[in-house]
VEXMAR-558134 format. One record per residue: residue in three letters; x, y, z of N, C-alpha, C in turn. Coordinates in steps of 0.001 Angstrom, whole numbers, plus 500000, padded with zeros to 6 digits. Example, Ala and Ser with C-alpha at 12.3 -4.5 7.8 and 13.67 -1.06 7.14 Angstrom:
% VEXMAR-558134
ALA513190494310507800512300495500507800513200496700507800 SER512850497750507080513670498940507140512900500030507870 
This chain:
% VEXMAR-558134
MET875669714154878577876365713146879311875612712923880623 ILE875427711710881038874728711384882277875669710601883174 LYS875770711028884424876574710329885418875688709948886590 VAL875948708829887204875217708402888389876115708633889596 LEU875636709468890517876405709837891700875597709543892957 PRO876235709436894105875476709246895337874647710475895652 LYS873441710253896132872548711349896502872536711459898018 PRO873006712578898563873117712685900009871779712587900743 ALA870707713151900182869433713198900903868824711813901092 PHE868913710963900087868297709654900175869314708532900351 GLY870592708838900119871620707823900289871713706833899145 ASN870939707010898086870992706077896961871846706638895836 GLN871226707005894738871984707479893595871438708809893093 CYS872289709526892375871917710803891781872259710730890302 ILE871334711124889447871585711160888015872029712577887682 LYS873221712722887119873756714046886810873705714252885311 ILE873032715311884903872946715655883499873773716915883293 LEU874851716824882521875663717983882191875176718501880849 VAL874543719639880872873933720173879671874842721240879105 GLY875604720875878111876448721837877432875887722150876068 ARG875535721127875348874978721286874010873621720595873961 CYS872648721191874597871320720593874643870298721702874486 ASP869328721520873632868293722527873419867195722319874450 ASP866916723340875245865921723205876298864514723519875809 SER864310723701874504862983724060874020861999722895874143 ASP862487721675874224861594720528874371861220720271875827 ILE861892720911876751861643720694878172860982721946878715 HIS859722721872879029858960723055879422858970723228880934 LEU860115723581881464860253723892882881860680725349882990 ASP859862726248882487860210727656882456860075728282883828 GLY860756729403884023860754730089885297859478730830885604 CYS858569730973884645857386731780884884856457731149885917 MET856567729864886163855688729218887127856185729375888554 GLY857443729667888755857979729720890103858057728329890692 SER858442728244891954858644726932892541857333726241892888 TYR856277726993893195855011726345893548854366725692892339 GLY854445726359891183853922725763889960854705724529889571 LYS856011724566889793856847723418889470856534722243890392 LYS856299722534891670855937721449892592854669720759892118 PHE853706721552891661852460720971891183852678720211889879 THR853342720858888909853522720249887593854387719001887657 ILE855526719112888280856446717973888347855908716899889287 GLY855288717314890382854767716357891359853623715512890850 HIS852988715926889767851889715157889200852323714336887986 HIS853593714054887896854112713170886855854728711948887517 SER854776710872886760855392709656887289855974708850886144 TYR856886707989886511857458707021885584857051705666886119 GLY856061705090885485855470703873886040854753704233887329 ARG855135703600888413854521703905889713855388704814890573 THR856519705233890049857426706097890809857135707553890468 ALA856794708321891470856411709713891257857634710634891218 PHE857520711674890425858511712737890424858203713683891568 GLY859181714444891992858980715446893024859852716659892769 PHE859511717750893426860265718993893274860412719611894659 ASP861669719929895058861884720449896407862521721847896416 GLY862288722615895355862822723975895289862016724928896150 GLU862618726081896417861956727097897237861787728382896431 ALA860756729129896761860439730357896033861555731391896163 GLY862203731466897304863255732447897509864395732308896514 GLN864726731088896153865794730856895184865381731333893789 VAL864118731147893439863612731619892145863656733141892100 TYR863253733787893189863284735249893230864709735769893101 MET865676735089893691867072735529893580867580735407892141 ILE867174734358891439867570734205890037867003735354889218 TYR865730735675889434865117736775888692865721738121889081 LEU866057738307890333866672739562890775868039739749890117 LYS868838738690890065870142738779889400869972739025887904 ALA868973738412887289868733738631885859868268740067885604 LEU867552740641886545867091742022886402868259742994886327 LEU869369742682886984870537743552886955871089743724885530 PHE870906742719884687871344742822883302870537743880882535 PHE869314744144882984868421745047882267868460746478882808 LEU869232746737883861869250748069884466869643749192883515 PRO870685749064882694871008750172881787869855750534880847 VAL869143749549880354868013749819879469866895750510880245 LEU866622750043881449865585750668882267865943752101882627 VAL867226752345882942867677753702883247867511754587882012 GLY867836754075880841867676754840879602866239755243879355 TYR865315754317879524863901754652879347863443755643880410 GLY863934755482881618863595756433882686864097757833882370 LEU865297757934881785865837759238881407865008759893880305 ILE864556759116879356863716759673878289862414760208878874 ILE861796759459879742860545759899880367860788761145881213 ALA861884761151881975862214762320882799862471763547881928 ALA863147763372880785863405764496879884862104765073879341 LEU861201764207878954859914764681878445859134765435879513 ILE859059764864880691858282765488881763858900766817882182 SER860225766853882368860865768094882820860784769182881766 THR860912768826880495860823769821879429859414770381879319 LEU858450769520879382857069769987879292856676770808880511 ALA857176770441881667856847771200882882857518772569882870 ALA858735772644882331859476773913882348859048774857881235 SER858635774341880093858370775213878944856895775423878653 GLY856029774922879463854609775173879274853924774059878510 PRO852613774219878334851816773159877710852034773071876202 ILE851653771936875677851694771713874229850510772449873619 GLN850764773167872535849698773923871890849289773250870597 ASP848029773114870373847459772509869157847952771082868930 GLY848261770360869988848661768962869893850067768744869383 GLN850871769821869267852240769685868774853199770393869716 MET854402769858869807855434770497870611856054771639869815 ARG856422772697870517857097773822869879858552773449869609 PRO859217774096868641860618773765868316861561773902869508 GLU861366774887870360862260775035871513862088773885872519 GLN860891773317872598860682772158873460861436770946872915 ILE861393770782871609862083769655870980863591769800871158 GLN864117771038871043865551771265871206866008770984872639 GLN865134771230873600865501770962874991865530769457875280 ILE864689768714874624864618767264874856865788766540874188 GLY866286767049873086867311766384872283868522765877873036 PRO869251766742873790870462766258874471870192765167875502 MET869115765322876252868791764314877268868378763000876601 ALA867611763080875518867190761874874808868391761171874177 THR869383761951873735870593761350873168871346760545874221 ARG871506761119875409872181760386876491871397759126876870 ALA870082759270876920869250758115877257869358757043876179 GLY869409757458874931869563756505873835870869755745873922 LEU871929756434874366873215755758874544873143754705875644 PHE872403755012876729872206754011877779871496752785877217 ILE870487753021876406869710751917875852870555751102874877 LEU871310751795874008872156751071873052873270750289873750 ALA873868750892874770874929750194875495874368749033876311 GLY873149749180876791872554748146877620871886747034876854 ALA871635747222875559870935746196874779871699744870874737 PRO873008744852874471873712743561874497873710742920875885 LEU873785743750876906873746743227878275872380742615878576 ALA871319743284878138869965742744878330869782741454877541 PHE870353741400876355870293740184875538870978739029876267 ALA872156739305876833872863738277877599872067737880878839 GLY871347738836879418870535738552880603869433737542880341 THR868885737557879130867840736577878824868412735160878812 PHE869635735025878289870262733706878273870677733283879685 TYR871121734237880489871453733943881880870217733413882601 LEU869085734092882424867850733686883099867413732298882647 ARG867427732047881365866992730741880864867893729623881357 ALA869215729844881329870152728801881764870018728546883258 ARG869904729607884055869787729444885504868479728744885888 MET867389729102885236866111728464885559866090727008885111 PHE866739726708883998866842725320883553867597724497884590 SER868755725003885003869569724278885988868848724173887325 TYR868220725258887750867483725246889022866370724199888993 SER865631724169887893864504723229887786864972721784887873 TRP866002721440887135866471720061887147867206719708888431 ASN867904720654889020868628720369890259867693720126891434 HIS866455720546891341865496720351892422864410719332892069 THR864631718596890985863688717555890579864262716196890941 PHE863402715329891449863837713974891781862734712997891417 ILE863110711735891265862160710660891009862532709526891945 GLY861640709275892868861919708249893873863191708600894619 PRO864155707681894678865402707954895391866479708614894520 HIS866147709013893295867140709569892378866889711063892163 ARG867972711793892066867905713243891879868618713606890583 PHE868066714589889866868716715106888668869639716249889074 GLN870726716390888328871626717507888560872057718024887196 ALA871800719294886939872110719888885638873056721058885817 ALA873893721271884827874817722405884828874824723006883430 MET873980723998883213873930724672881926874485726079882096 ARG875360726466881190875919727816881237875241728672880169 ALA875126729952880470874470730877879543875214730946878214 ARG876536730933878249877288731032876994877113729779876134 ASP876955728605876752876688727402875967875318727482875308 LEU874342727992876045873002728154875488873019729174874353 LEU873753730270874518873871731280873468874523730679872222 GLY875592729905872406876241729254871274875317728287870557 LEU874571727529871320873624726581870735872563727312869918 GLN872007728378870484870970729130869786871521729768868507 PHE872769730265868569873388730871867389873582729840866290 VAL874129728683866642874357727631865643873028727152865071 ASN872015726982865899870700726561865408870127727582864430 ALA870219728875864790869703729918863907870470729957862596 LEU871788729812862665872613729826861462872269728653860535 LEU872154727464861094871819726291860274870409726388859708 THR869492726923860473868129727114859968868147728085858805 PHE868923729155858925869025730134857839869681729530856607 LEU870791728820856796871526728262855658870753727172854924 THR869950726405855637869200725308855008867765725713854708 LEU867453726995854905866099727503854695865075726752855545 GLY865501726250856661864597725551857580864217724142857121 LEU864880723616856110864520722299855570865277721169856238 LEU866219721460857075867018720398857680866387719889858948 
């Protein structure tokens, strides 16, 4: 759905794109470029003689990535626990002989690795949701800071809408064997 609203910065109009059911795979405004890459990429496009522009700041991109990183903390903690268990067990029980761990070394690692595995398993759905959060936020950020002449785009994409779209697309691709 597209709405035309007043744009405060230029006093003309603002084009509002509400993205609820829209696949962003055709729009290559990924977060990996940051705001400086977007300024270059978007700023070198035009529609006729009217140039596009981008007025985002790097600090906002870093905040989006920092918030997305919080979704991955349980998985990172789990991997850290596994590494810590290996290092502490090897340091406490002596060196590996003949390239193999002794049975008592393996028994010492087991309980710590189990706890770490639980962190990873519990954090996997959260990390999965974090990827959709990052994609939706970067999509909205990119379009909300893009303008063409006196017009500004405004997008509102939610992570759960993107997740639903991806699920339905995957399901239909599976059911139709990719022929649809």
